C-alpha positions in Angstrom: -9.9 -29.2 4.8 -6.9 -26.9 4.1 -3.6 -28.5 3.5 -0.6 -27.6 5.6 0.9 -25.8 2.6 -2.3 -23.7 2.1 -2.4 -22.8 5.8 1.2 -21.8 5.6 0.7 -19.8 2.4 -2.3 -17.9 3.9 -0.4 -17.0 7.0 2.7 -15.9 5.1 0.5 -13.7 2.8 -1.3 -12.3 5.8 2.0 -11.4 7.3 3.2 -9.8 4.0 0.1 -7.6 3.9 0.8 -6.5 7.5 4.4 -5.8 6.8 3.4 -3.4 4.0 1.1 -1.5 6.4 3.9 -1.2 9.0 6.4 -0.1 6.4 4.2 2.7 5.3 3.0 3.7 8.8 6.6 3.7 10.1 7.9 5.5 7.0 10.3 2.7 6.5 10.4 2.9 2.7 13.3 0.5 2.3 11.2 -2.2 4.0 9.1 -2.2 0.8 11.9 -4.2 -0.8 10.9 -7.1 1.4 7.2 -6.7 0.4 7.3 -6.3 -3.4 9.2 -8.1 -6.2 11.9 -6.0 -7.7 9.9 -5.6 -10.9 6.5 -4.9 -9.2 4.1 -2.4 -10.5 2.4 -0.3 -7.9 -0.7 1.7 -8.9 -2.1 4.3 -6.5 -3.6 6.4 -9.3 -7.3 5.7 -8.7 -6.9 7.3 -5.2 -5.0 10.3 -6.4 -1.5 8.9 -6.2 1.2 7.7 -8.5 1.8 4.6 -10.6 5.3 3.2 -10.9 8.0 0.7 -10.1 9.1 0.0 -6.5 12.1 2.3 -6.8 9.9 5.1 -8.2 7.3 4.7 -5.5 9.9 4.6 -2.8 11.2 7.9 -4.0 7.7 9.4 -4.3 6.2 8.2 -1.0 8.3 10.4 1.4 7.2 13.5 -0.6 3.6 12.5 -1.0 3.2 11.5 2.7 5.1 14.4 4.4 1.8 16.4 4.6 0.4 13.7 6.9 2.0 13.7 10.4 0.0 10.6 11.4 -1.9 7.9 9.7 -2.7 4.2 10.0 -3.1 1.5 7.4 -5.4 -1.2 8.8 -5.8 -4.2 6.6 -8.5 -6.8 7.1 -10.8 -9.2 5.3 -8.7 -10.6 2.5 -10.2 -12.6 -0.2 -7.4 -14.9 -1.4 -7.3 -17.1 -4.4 -4.2 -19.4 -4.3 -2.9 -21.1 -7.4 0.4 -22.9 -6.7 3.2 -20.3 -6.5 0.8 -17.4 -7.5 -2.1 -15.8 -5.9 -4.6 -13.0 -6.3 -6.1 -11.1 -3.4 -8.5 -8.3 -2.6 -8.0 -6.8 0.8 -10.0 -4.2 2.7 -8.0 -1.1 3.9 -9.3 1.4 6.5 -7.0 4.4 6.5 -7.5 7.2 9.0 -5.2 10.1 8.2 -4.3 13.5 9.7 -3.6 16.3 7.3 -1.6 19.3 8.6 -2.7 22.5 6.9 -0.3 25.4 6.2 -1.6 27.3 9.2 -0.7 24.3 11.5 -4.4 23.2 12.0 -4.8 19.4 11.7 -7.8 17.7 10.2 -8.6 14.0 10.5 -10.2 12.2 7.6 -10.9 8.6 6.6 -10.4 6.6 3.4 -11.7 3.1 2.7 -10.3 1.1 -0.2 -9.2 -2.2 -1.4 -5.8 -3.5 -2.4 -6.0 -5.7 -5.4 -2.8 -7.7 -5.5 -1.1 -10.3 -7.7 1.3 -12.2 -5.5 4.1 -14.6 -6.3 6.1 -17.1 -4.2 9.8 -16.3 -4.5 12.9 -17.8 -3.0 12.6 -15.2 -0.2 8.9 -15.9 0.4 5.7 -14.4 -0.9 5.9 -11.0 -2.5 3.5 -8.6 -4.2 4.2 -8.5 -7.9 1.4 -6.0 -8.7 -0.7 -3.8 -6.5 -3.7 -1.7 -7.5 -5.4 0.6 -5.0 -9.1 0.6 -5.6 -11.1 3.5 -4.1 -14.0 2.7 -1.9 -15.0 5.9 0.0 -13.6 9.0 1.6 -15.0 11.0 4.5 -14.0 14.5 5.7 -11.2 14.9 3.2 -9.7 18.4 3.3 -8.8 20.5 0.3 -5.2 19.8 -0.3 -2.6 20.8 -3.0 -2.1 18.2 -5.6 0.5 15.6 -4.8 3.6 15.8 -7.0 4.0 13.2 -9.7 6.8 10.7 -9.8 8.4 12.8 -12.6 8.3 15.9 -10.5 9.7 14.1 -7.4 12.6 12.5 -9.3 13.4 15.9 -10.9 13.9 17.4 -7.5 
């Protein structure tokens, strides 16, 4: 039987993962401050993105995501290993996206991946201390220009 603390931790972590999805989908980059620890490392490199600190990723995301007028981050099926004030998780993400081509045509494509997270309980609640985006599959992905690097974005 789960203890009340474990039930609470699981619900809080589930809410944390949902808050991340809403922050991205609503393009509310500052909301990521309430999802990640200040010193978190976020690694989207396996799926074609950047790796960096929260501040670097917050600067990079608006540029990287501007080519997509609509998208959804739907998280489900989290495998969670709790260990006191720390946890590890692997969460399924289904990510339909719309890419807007230079001629205005839009193309829908799908990405399936896993978020591999290290989480920590802080005085402000559970936060992600490390996120790694692990590629699963992609379907109908259009040819797109390369996404600028963090260095290129911060040089703008």
